[in-house]
C-alpha positions, 0 to 999 in steps of 0.5 A: 332765829332760834338757831342764832339764839342757841349759838349765842347761848352756847358762846356765853355758856348759857344753861338756863332752863325754859321752865324757870326765870329771872330777878329783874332788879329794882326799878324806878320811873321818871315822868316828864312835864308832858306826863310821859313816863320813862322806865329804868332799872338798877338791875340787868333789865334796865336797858329794855324799853317798858313795852319790850316784854309785851311787844315781843310776846315774851313768855320766859327770860333768863339772865346769867352773871358771869364771873370775871377775873383780871379784866376777863370772864372766867367762863363760869356762872356766878348767879342765874335768874329766870322768869316766866310771864303769862299772856298779859306780860305779867311775871308768874314765877321767878327763880334765883340760883347761886353757884348752881343751886336754887336760893329763892323762888317767887310765884305770882297770881293776878286775879281780876276784881269786879269793879275794883281792878285786880289783886296780885298775890305773891309767894316766896320759897327758900331753897328748902321749898319752905314758904317764907313770905306771902302777900296779896296786893289790891290795885284800883282800876287805874293800876294804883295799889290801894291795900295789901295784906302780908303773911310773913310765914306759913304759920302766921295769918294775913294782916293788913299792912297798907291802905291808901285813899283817893279823893273824888278827883282820884288823887291820893290823899291818905296812905297808912301802914299797919303793924301786925296788931292791925294798929295804924303805925305810919300815916301820910297825908297829901294836899294839892293846889287849887287845880287839883293837879300839883302836889303841894305838901306832904306830911308823915306821922308816926304814932300820931307825931309828925316826923316828915314834912315835904313842901313842893312850893319851895317854902322854907320851914322854921327849924322849930318844927324839929322834924325831917323837913324836905323842900322840893322845887320842880321846874322845866328848862332848856340848855343852850342846845335845846335839850329839855332839863327837868330840875328838882331843887331839894333841901333836906334839913341842912343839906341842899342839892339839885337834880337835873334830868336832861332829855333830848328835845323830843323828850323821848330819851333821858341823856343825863342825870346830874346831882350837885350838892354842897360838898363836891365829893358828893356830886355825880353825873350819869350819861346815857347813849342810845342806838337808832332803835332807842336802846341804851348802848352805854351808861357812864357815871362820874363822881366829883369833878372827875373827867374820868368815869368811875364805871362804864356799862356797855350793852350789846344786842346780838338779836331781838331776843338776846343781849349782853351787858358789861361793866368796866371799872378803871378800864377793867371788865368787872361784871358781865350779864347775858340775857336770853328771851323766849317768845311765843310768836 
């Protein structure tokens, strides 16, 4: 297995160091009606399942972005990210390189807290190895962030920046953001229906003034509020083929749009996201294709009413511990990501 991985690394001009690591991109989660979460990322790790790191006992990973020109790779590396994981599959160090030189480095430390879950500490260093950012995040026993402390540089003390409060049913009822003086700057209050499960309304205040109101019951709010109003209605439906569709009808001020998440009948695979708005040019659709191991092999994004995708991403899996993604625009190769994982099995 290791010989195969080294061969793949050589073919794709890998030079990642085992002692360093990768920036995994921004992530978001989708939750279906049964309470099952599905995880996707806008960064290069987006096509791996949530338990990939833990299941394969990954201890380090490396991603390289290859330069492309005229629809082909040039064989040179544009950027490189590396990451190291601890025994609990949490990242402990990330390093990002550009043009062969380190640009940023991040370090993490997880500390169990008796009766309170755990604390997660981060430190960020620039290319001159100077501390530019540090933070401490506290999580409750079920993994929800309940408070955080921020330290912008090594010359400033930590200050409380965020806190959240849950009710007796362990539902979030308040969250607040604080400035460097310790003053409450933005607060959000949450209310629930009589069952205690469905979020009904959410109000956000800035310096004591209401600035945002979200109603999940689809009730139209009067314009006299003169604030940022969001109305969201969520429901589950099926298309003629029996595929599950999660629908969100949302209205923000005068803008209205509908988001549809289409799943396979077993709700295990997201196969399409469609967004329709009042203006056709703002509509778009994302289609997903999978292999028999439930791994994404292709993503296509369409805009407006075009039948031709604006871009296509293809994913290949040469081995369990390596992968490659390619992005095509107008049929030409524009971006290539190559991945290598190291397992402690």
